[in-house]
N, C-alpha and C positions, 0 to 999 in steps of 0.2 A: 402449422411452426411459423415460426418465428423467419421473417428471411435473411438474418444475419444467426441463426439458430442450425448447428450441424451436430453430427452424432458419430461420436465414433469408439471403438473398445480397446483391451488392451486383455493380454493375458497374466493371471497372477498365476507368479512361477514359487517352488516351492518355498522357500524361504520370505513370500508375502509379496517380491518385489513387484514390477510392474514398468512397462517402457513407456512413459506419456509418448502417443504416437507424435507425428514431425507439427502437422497442421495446428495441433493443439500448443505446443508449444511455442508457435508462431503467435498464437493466440493472445496467449499468455504473455510472451515476449522476457520466456527464462531461457537459457540455455547452459549449458554443460558447466557444474559447479552452483549454478540459480539453486536455488529454496523452493521449496511453493509449501503453502496453507493448504490445511484437510480442515476445511468448514462444514462440520456438521449439523442438519437441521431437520430433525423427527426420523427418515431413511432416506435424507437424501444428503449427498452429500459434495460441494462445492471443493474445488481448486482451485485456488487464486496463488497470484507471484504474493511471493508474501514480503518484499521491497514496496510493491503499491496498495497489497494492502494493508502493511506497518503506517507507512504516508495516508491514507483514507482514516481509519483509526486515529492518529494524529491529528490528524481537520478533522472532524469531526469532535475529540474529544474539548478543542482551542477553537469553537465556534465562537461568537462572541465572548472573546475574552478580550482584545481590544477595546471593545465598546466597555465592559466592564472597567476597566482599569483608566477609561478616560482618551484611550489614544482613539479618534473619531476620521482623521484624516492621515496623505502618506508623510507629507512634510510632520504630523508628533511623534510618528514613526522614524521619520529619521532624525529627528531632536533628539529621540531617546537612545541613539543606537551609538548617536554622537556624543552624548551622556556617557553614556558605560564605556564606547572606545578611553574617552581624555579617564578617564577613573583607571581605566587600566594601566593607561599610561603613566600615571600619579603613583602607581601601586608597587 
C-alpha cells in the first residue's frame, strides 16, 4: 500500500446512515454540516469533500479558457477586471 493510504470502516445503520470516522473526516477536511460527494466507479466508491470536488471540476472545465479568450498574462486579467468594474459603475 501507499505511504499515505489507510483503511478504516464504519457500520451501516438501519436507515443506511454511517458515521464517517474522525481520521477520514480530518483527511477530507469536513466537519459538522459540511457535505461530501460519493463518486462511484465500477464497484469502487470514493468519498470527497463536496466543496473541494466542485472547485476541481470547475478548474478542469475552465482550463485553457483564459488563453482562448486572449488573456495571456496577469496584466491582461487585471485589465479585464478593471474594465468590467468600470462597466458596473456606469450601469
